[in-house]
N, C-alpha and C positions, 0 to 999 in steps of 0.2 A: 591456564596453563602456569604453572609452575618450575621452579630451578632450583635442583641440589644446591648450586653454591652461587646465588645470586648475588654476592659481593664480586665476582667475576663480570658482571655485565656492567660496571665501571671503567673497563676497559674499551667501553663504546665511546669514552667520551677521546679516547686516541684519534676518532675518525675525523669529527670536525677541527681538529689539531693538525692531522696529516694534510687534511685538505686545505688547510689554512697556509701552510709552508709550500706546498704544489701549487696554490694561486699565487703566493708572492714569489717563488720561482719564474712563472710563467710571465707575470707583471714585468720584472726585472729584466728578462729573456727579450722582451718587447722595446724594454728603453734603451738596450744594449745594439739592437737591430737598428734603432731610428738613428742612432749615431752612423750609418754607414748609408743613409738614403731614405727615401720618403717609401713609405710602406706599398705602395703601388708596384714601384720599379723593384722592390725587392721581393715581392711576390713573384714578380717573372723570373728573376733569377732562381728560385724556389719553388719550380712547376710541381715536383712530388710533394710539398709540404703540405700538409691538411691543416685547416683551423680549430676541425671537432674532433678529429680520432683521438687527441691526445686527453679531450676532455670525456671520451667513451673510455679509455683504457683506465684512467684513474677512477672513474665510475664502477666498473667491473671491478677493479682491485680493492676498493672500498665495502664495496656490497658483498666480495669474499672475505674480507676481514671481518665485517660484522657478523656472516653467518657462521666463520669459526668461533668468534665470541661467544655467541647463540650456544653454539655445539659443547663448547667447553663447561658451559655453566650447566650444561645437562637439565634441558627442558623436558618437563614431564605433563602429559595431559593424557585423558581419558580414561582409560579402566586405572582405578587405584582401589588399594583394601585398606580401610582405616580400622585398626584394633582398638580392643574398647583400654581404658586406662590401667597400666598395670603399676605395681608397687618396685620400686627401685631407687637408684642413687646415681648421682654424678661422679664419673671416673676419669681423672685425667692421668694418662700415662707418661712417663718421663723414660725414654729409651735412650741409654748411652751409646753414642756412637764413636767413641774416639778408639783411636788406632789400636791401644791393647785388647778391644773387643776381638780385633781377628786372633788372639791370642787361643790356643786351645782351651775347653774348660773343662778338659781332664787333666790327671797328672802325664798323659801320653800326650808329646808336642804334637804329635799327627792327628789327634783326638779332633771333634767336632768342635766346631770353633763356636767362641762366647758369643758372638753374635748371632750364630745358625740357633744355638740353644735357647739365646733370649728371645729370635721369633717363633719358635716351637713352644716357647712356654705360652708366649701372647696368644698365638693362635688358639689354643686350649682354652685359655682364661675368657678370649672373645665369647668362645659356643657357651660357657656358663654363665656370660653375662649378658645375656638376651633381652632381660628386663629392663637394665639400668642405661643410661648415656654413658657414650666414651668418649675421649678425644686422645691426641697424639703429640707428643712433643719429641724433637730430637735435641740431643745436647753432646757437645766435647767442651771445648774452652768457650763456647757459645752455645744459647738453646734459640730452636726456632719452633714455632709452631707449624705441624704438618698436617695435624686435622684437627681443626675445631669441635668443640662438645656436639655430640651427635646421636643420633639413634640409626644411623646408617650404616649397619654393619659390613653390608658388603663394601663400602668405600674403604672402611678400617683394613679391611684385608687386602684390599689393594695397595692402600698406600704402607702397609705392613710389608707386604712384598717386595718394594721398592726400597727398603730402609738400607744404606751401606754407610760404610766409615767415610765415604767421602763427601758426604752430603753437608759437613759443617767444616772448613778450612782450617779453623784456628783449633789446635790440639790444647789438650787437657781434659778435665773432668770437672766440670762447674755445676755440681748437684744444685750448689744453691741458686744459681742463675734459672735454673730449670725449674725447682721448685717454686721460685717468685713466679717465673712466669706460667706455670700450671696455676697459682691461687688466681691469675688475673684472667685466665682463661674459663672458668666455669661461669655460668650462667647466673645472673642477677636474681635469680629465684631462692630468697631464702628460706623458703619451706622445704628445697631438697637438699638431703643431707650430702655430702662430697668428701672424697678420697682422693688421694694421688698416690701412685705406685710407681717407684723409681726402680726402674731395673739397670744395675750396673756392675761393673766390679771392685767399684769404688777406689781403683787405683788414681793417686796422685791428686784426690781431689781437692780444691778449694776451703778454705778455713770457714765460710760463712753459712756452710750446709747444714749445721745444727741449729743456727740460728733461724735459719729460714725454717725450718722444722717446726721450731719452736713458735714461730709467727704463725705459721700454718695450725697449728693446734690452737693457739689461742683465737682462731678465727672459726676453730670447731671442724675443721677439716684434718684428716686423719692422714698421717703421712705413714706407710708401708713402703719396705725395700727387698728386692730382690735379688742374692747376689750371685752372680755367674762367675765361674772360673774356680781355679785350686789355690789353696793356700800354700800347697808345695810350689806353685809359679809355674809358668809355662814361656817360651821364646815367642816373639814377635814377630811371623811370617811376614816377608816381602812377597818371595812368590813360592807357592806351593810347590809348583810343577819342580821348581829348580832346587827346592830345598834350602832356600838364602832365607837368613833372617836378619830384623834389623838390629845393627851394631852399634856401640858407641865409639866416644872419639879414639878410643884404644885399640878398638876392633873387637871388644868383648860382646858376645850377645847379650842384648838386653831381655831379661827375664822381667816378666810383670805376673804380681800375686793379686790374689782376691783379697782385700782390705777388710776381712770379715768385721773387726774389731771397730772399724770407724764406721762403717754400713750399720752397726748394732745400733752405735750412740746415734746416730739421726734416725731411725725407726723408733728408738725410746722418745727420742727429743719429742718425734710427730705424733707420738701416742700410739704408734702403730707399731707392727712387729717386723723383726728380720725373718726371711726364709731364705735358705739354700737353694737355690736354682739346681742343684744337681741332684736334689731328692726327687724320687718318683713320684712323692707326693706333695709336691711345691705349688700346683695349681689349687689342689682342693685345698690345702691349708690356707691359701691366700683368699681363695672365694667363700669358705669357709668362715673367716675372719671378717671381710667384706659384709657377709651375711649380717653381722651383729649389729650393723649400722642400722637405724631404723630408717625404712623406707618410706616414700613417699610416692603419690600418683604421676606418673610420667606418661604423657600421652604419645602413643607410639603410631607413626603412618608410613605404610609399608607399600611399594609399589610392584604393580607386574611389570614384567619384561617389555611387555607391548606399551607401555604406558611411556617407556623412554623415547623422547624424540628427537635426540641428538644425532643418529644418523642421517635423518632427511636433512639437519642442514649442514653436515659434513659433505652430502653427496652435492647438497645447490652450492657449496663454496669450491668443490671441486669442478663443476662445472662451468662456475664461473671463472676459474683460474685457465681452464682448458681454452674455453673461448677469448680469455685474454691474451693467450702467445699467440692465436692467430690475427689478432688485432693490431695492424702495424700503422706507427704515426704517420702514416702518406693518406694520400688520396686513393679512393677505392679507383681501379681502373673504369670499371662499365658505370659509373656514378658519374664521371669526368662531363658527360656529354649534356648532364643534367643542374640546371641552376636554380636551386630551390630557396633562395633569399635574397637575389638581386636581381633585376631587369636586366636582362642581356642586350645589350645597346648593338 
């Protein structure tokens, strides 16, 4: 059995930690009860309290937690399709999720948002990079790895669908931070060539972007930039249904522009190209440029849907949680007449 996200299995270390806290709480409870009298006398005052059912409940709950961890790690077993080595590169995508990406990607304030336009471009791009490895970083004022470098394009599309401007609390457009994180997100395989694709409107970017692009270039990593938005500018919608837009302190709607000049400088510093995302051939132009990078052998392993085992673990977890609901921390009525652990005097 293998796992799509093996690092999530580290969450299993929470189980002994939680059990330790529970055990400490039980011991602490016993010590407090001893202040009120002898254990035998207290048992007579609490005839419904069970010594063993709390342990049964915590066991069920921890077992359910373990099953959930296994489920989210996506275990795979059984049927597997292993493809032959293909020629490709590693591509890290840095996706701008700052609030300005909610603005229209066209001159029309009610047009398709820059965020949706960027998602559309990425979806088409993923279709054309099937022989490569890809990863995904989201950024605004800070950057976070959304998907580590992988050949799992199914997961890439799932993560792409979930992208929103709420993913990063700190506002801004820290392209330099995103490029730096992308550099550190590639595999250590020096034989595979690498590229970074930044998708942004370039608005309010911090000043270290060009320096980080130059640094990437010095490592042999190309930096390409896709600009989404309009040079004419567009207001930032707060609620499209009501037609309200973000305003400054004086009550004037904030207009955000595609900073094409700065985006071109970043691409040039990174040895790549700048592409306008509004063009119909933006994806073809980008993929054509990436195809110029020398390809290396990349081993692809794909799995059939029947190989996915996470539903089994999810159902087991659900079953354990349902049982836990009906297990109460008191003695079971029909078992009271039996004494399993001590001799009855």
